[in-house]
C-alpha positions in Angstrom: 17.9 10.7 -4.8 14.3 10.4 -3.8 10.9 12.0 -3.7 8.3 10.9 -1.2 5.1 11.8 0.5 3.8 11.1 4.0 0.1 11.8 4.7 -3.0 11.2 6.9 -6.4 10.7 5.3 -8.7 13.0 7.1 -11.8 11.0 6.1 -10.8 7.8 7.8 -7.6 8.4 9.6 -5.5 6.1 7.5 -1.8 6.9 7.3 0.4 6.4 4.3 3.9 6.9 2.9 5.0 6.5 -0.8 8.3 6.9 -2.5 10.1 6.6 -5.9 13.8 6.8 -6.5 16.7 5.8 -8.8 17.9 3.4 -6.1 17.4 -0.3 -5.7 14.7 -1.4 -3.2 14.0 2.1 -2.0 11.1 0.9 0.1 13.4 -1.1 2.4 15.0 2.1 3.6 12.5 5.0 3.2 9.0 3.8 4.2 8.0 3.3 7.8 4.5 3.2 9.3 2.5 1.9 12.3 -1.3 1.8 12.6 -2.6 4.5 14.9 0.9 5.9 15.4 2.3 7.6 12.4 4.4 7.4 9.2 8.0 8.3 8.4 10.0 8.8 5.2 13.8 8.9 5.7 15.9 9.7 2.7 18.8 11.7 1.1 21.9 10.3 2.9 19.3 8.1 4.6 19.6 6.9 8.2 17.1 4.1 8.4 16.9 4.3 12.2 14.8 7.5 11.9 11.9 5.1 11.0 11.7 2.9 14.0 12.9 5.5 16.4 10.4 8.1 15.1 7.6 5.6 15.5 8.8 4.7 19.0 8.6 8.4 20.0 5.2 9.0 18.4 3.9 5.8 20.0 5.0 7.2 23.3 3.0 10.4 22.8 5.3 12.8 21.1 3.9 14.8 18.2 5.6 14.2 14.8 7.5 17.5 14.8 8.8 17.0 18.4 9.8 13.4 17.6 11.7 14.6 14.5 13.5 17.4 16.3 14.6 15.0 19.1 16.2 12.7 16.5 17.8 15.5 14.6 19.4 16.9 17.7 21.2 13.6 18.3 22.3 13.2 14.7 25.8 14.6 13.7 24.9 14.2 10.0 21.5 16.0 10.3 22.4 18.5 7.6 22.7 15.6 5.1 19.3 14.1 6.0 15.8 14.6 4.6 13.1 13.2 6.9 9.3 13.7 7.2 6.8 12.4 9.7 3.1 12.6 10.2 1.4 11.3 13.4 -2.0 9.8 13.9 -3.5 13.2 14.7 -2.3 14.6 11.4 0.5 16.7 12.9 3.6 16.8 10.8 7.3 17.5 10.8 9.8 17.7 8.0 13.5 18.5 7.7 15.7 19.1 4.6 19.3 19.4 5.5 21.3 22.2 3.9 23.8 19.7 2.5 21.2 17.6 0.7 22.0 17.4 -3.0 20.1 19.9 -5.1 17.5 20.3 -6.1 16.1 19.5 -2.6 13.2 20.9 -0.7 9.8 20.1 0.8 6.2 21.4 0.9 3.7 20.8 3.7 0.0 21.0 3.9 -2.8 19.9 6.2 -1.9 16.4 7.3 0.8 15.8 4.7 4.4 16.5 3.6 6.0 16.2 0.2 9.9 16.1 0.1 12.5 15.5 -2.6 16.2 15.7 -3.2 18.5 15.2 -6.1 15.6 16.4 -8.4 16.0 17.7 -11.9 13.8 20.7 -11.0 13.0 22.5 -7.7 9.3 22.4 -8.6 8.8 18.8 -7.6 7.5 19.2 -4.0 5.0 21.9 -5.1 3.7 19.7 -7.9 3.3 16.7 -5.6 1.4 18.8 -3.0 -0.9 20.2 -5.7 -1.7 16.8 -7.1 -2.3 15.3 -3.6 -4.7 18.1 -2.7 -6.5 17.9 -6.1 -7.1 14.1 -6.0 -10.0 12.5 -4.3 -10.7 8.9 -3.4 -8.7 6.4 -1.3 -5.4 7.5 0.2 -3.4 5.1 -2.1 -4.8 6.9 -5.1 -3.8 10.3 -3.8 -0.3 9.1 -2.9 0.1 7.7 -6.5 -1.1 11.0 -7.9 1.6 12.8 -6.0 4.3 10.5 -7.2 3.1 10.8 -10.8 3.2 14.6 -10.5 6.8 14.4 -9.3 7.8 12.3 -12.2 6.0 14.7 -14.6 8.2 17.5 -13.2 11.4 15.6 -14.1 11.7 13.5 -10.9 15.1 12.2 -9.8 17.8 13.7 -12.0 19.3 10.2 -12.5 16.0 8.6 -13.6 13.8 6.0 -12.0 14.2 2.5 -10.6 12.2 1.5 -7.6 9.1 2.6 -5.7 7.1 1.7 -2.6 3.9 2.4 -0.7 2.8 1.6 2.8 -0.6 2.4 4.2 -1.9 1.6 7.7 -5.1 2.1 9.6 -5.6 5.2 11.8 -6.5 3.1 14.9 -3.9 1.3 17.0 -3.4 -2.4 16.2 -2.5 -5.4 18.5 1.1 -5.4 17.2 3.3 -3.3 15.0 2.7 -5.5 11.9 -1.1 -5.5 12.2 -3.4 -2.8 10.8 -1.7 -2.6 7.4 -4.0 -1.7 4.5 -1.3 -2.4 1.9 2.5 -2.8 1.7 3.9 -2.8 -1.8 7.4 -2.6 -3.2 8.8 -2.4 -6.7 12.4 -3.2 -6.2 13.8 -2.7 -9.8 11.7 -1.8 -12.8 11.9 0.3 -15.9 8.6 2.0 -15.0 8.3 1.7 -11.2 5.3 4.0 -10.8 3.3 2.1 -13.5 4.2 -1.2 -11.8 3.3 0.2 -8.3 -0.1 1.3 -9.6 -0.7 -2.2 -11.1 0.2 -3.7 -7.8 -2.3 -1.4 -6.0 -5.0 -2.8 -8.3 -3.9 -6.4 -7.6 -4.0 -5.8 -3.9 -7.5 -4.4 -4.2 -8.6 -7.4 -6.1 -7.5 -9.7 -3.4 -9.1 -7.5 -0.7 -12.3 -8.0 -2.7 -12.4 -11.6 -1.6 -12.7 -10.6 2.0 -15.4 -8.0 1.1 -17.3 -10.6 -0.8 -17.2 -13.0 2.1 -18.8 -10.4 4.3 -21.6 -10.0 1.8 -22.1 -13.8 1.8 -22.1 -13.9 5.6 -24.9 -11.3 5.5 -26.8 -13.3 2.9 -26.3 -10.7 0.2 -25.5 -13.2 -2.6 -25.9 -10.8 -5.4 -23.6 -8.3 -3.9 -21.0 -11.0 -3.2 -21.2 -12.2 -6.8 -20.6 -8.6 -8.1 -17.5 -8.2 -5.8 -16.2 -11.6 -6.9 -16.5 -10.6 -10.5 -14.7 -7.3 -9.9 -11.9 -9.1 -8.1 -11.5 -11.4 -11.1 -11.3 -8.5 -13.5 -8.7 -6.9 -11.3 -6.5 -10.0 -11.6 -7.0 -10.7 -15.3 -5.7 -14.1 -16.3 -5.1 -15.2 -12.7 -8.0 -17.6 -11.9 -7.6 -17.6 -8.1 -10.5 -15.3 -7.3 -12.8 -17.5 -9.4 -11.6 -20.6 -7.5 -12.2 -19.2 -4.1 -15.4 -17.5 -5.2 -16.7 -20.9 -6.3 -15.9 -22.5 -3.0 -17.5 -19.8 -1.0 -20.6 -19.8 -3.1 -20.9 -23.6 -2.9 -20.7 -23.4 0.9 -23.8 -21.2 0.9 -25.7 -23.6 -1.3 -25.3 -21.6 -4.5 -23.9 -24.6 -6.4 -24.9 -23.3 -9.9 -23.0 -20.1 -9.4 -20.1 -22.0 -7.8 -19.9 -24.2 -10.9 -19.7 -21.1 -13.1 -16.8 -19.6 -11.2 -14.9 -22.8 -10.8 -15.1 -23.5 -14.5 -12.9 -20.5 -15.1 -10.3 -21.9 -12.8 -10.4 -25.3 -14.4 -9.7 -23.7 -17.8 -6.3 -22.9 -16.3 -5.5 -26.5 -15.5 -6.6 -29.6 -13.6 -4.4 -28.6 -10.7 -7.3 -26.5 -9.4 -9.5 -29.7 -9.3 -6.8 -31.4 -7.4 -6.5 -28.6 -4.9 -10.3 -28.8 -4.3 -10.0 -32.5 -3.7 -7.4 -31.8 -1.0 -9.3 -29.2 0.9 -11.7 -31.4 2.9 -8.8 -33.2 4.6 -7.6 -29.8 5.8 -11.0 -28.9 7.1 -11.4 -26.2 4.5 -14.4 -27.6 2.6 -17.1 -30.2 3.4 -16.2 -33.8 2.9 -19.2 -34.3 0.7 -18.5 -36.6 -2.2 -21.6 -35.7 -4.1 -21.0 -32.0 -3.7 -17.4 -32.4 -4.8 -18.5 -34.4 -7.8 -21.0 -31.7 -8.8 -18.2 -29.1 -8.5 -16.0 -31.1 -10.9 -13.4 -32.3 -8.4 
């Protein structure tokens, strides 16, 4: 009922898993990842416990293939499962049970595994692998390319409904929920892959706010302004990037630039002015009446 990919980005160590299925909220079952540990996709007659248990074993030092074999040995329904794992070193393991609904199969490569079941055609895993290998850029883009290739080959024989992507850092994080680059789910949609791609763009736009702040902290006002503009383009009609860009620029003394960005937010409504007026009491903006007036609050 599902096609998915688990992979490690050899350039920066990031780990990712992405999936699409004709099944509601597929991401709540299939996708598992932990920064600096590994990624898991569990599907077919999915047993969700392969996710947390696989991560536990990899966190304890087992390679992905060994972790998967240990779990399969204890599973009486292993012949109905399809599971893939990649650990933080790029080692992988995959299993397609002989009772998975056709067409079912997998294809592995250096640091990744593509797997699918209940497909219209048996060419889906090969198409996914070829697309992943041929695509450059961030891991999220390569994962999307693999999913697109699967759908182009006919995808799930029943159609399409939901999709998800989870990407984490290659280094260990303070807790299991830290170190996430992105976590996105499309629960129910006529074109789940189109919507997933849109959400990746939205996530990058919001991430741009943090990048711009780094430029401001370094005194690179011009670079910060460019990143703020890019973030706003990424969110289209949503004025939030312009609002926060205005505040951050004002805090550095760039009042003129701040006014320009804030004016875009104000076009959306006076509630943004009211929000600005409330920030000083929360300690999030200077309690400077003259500055607030100049910024239109």
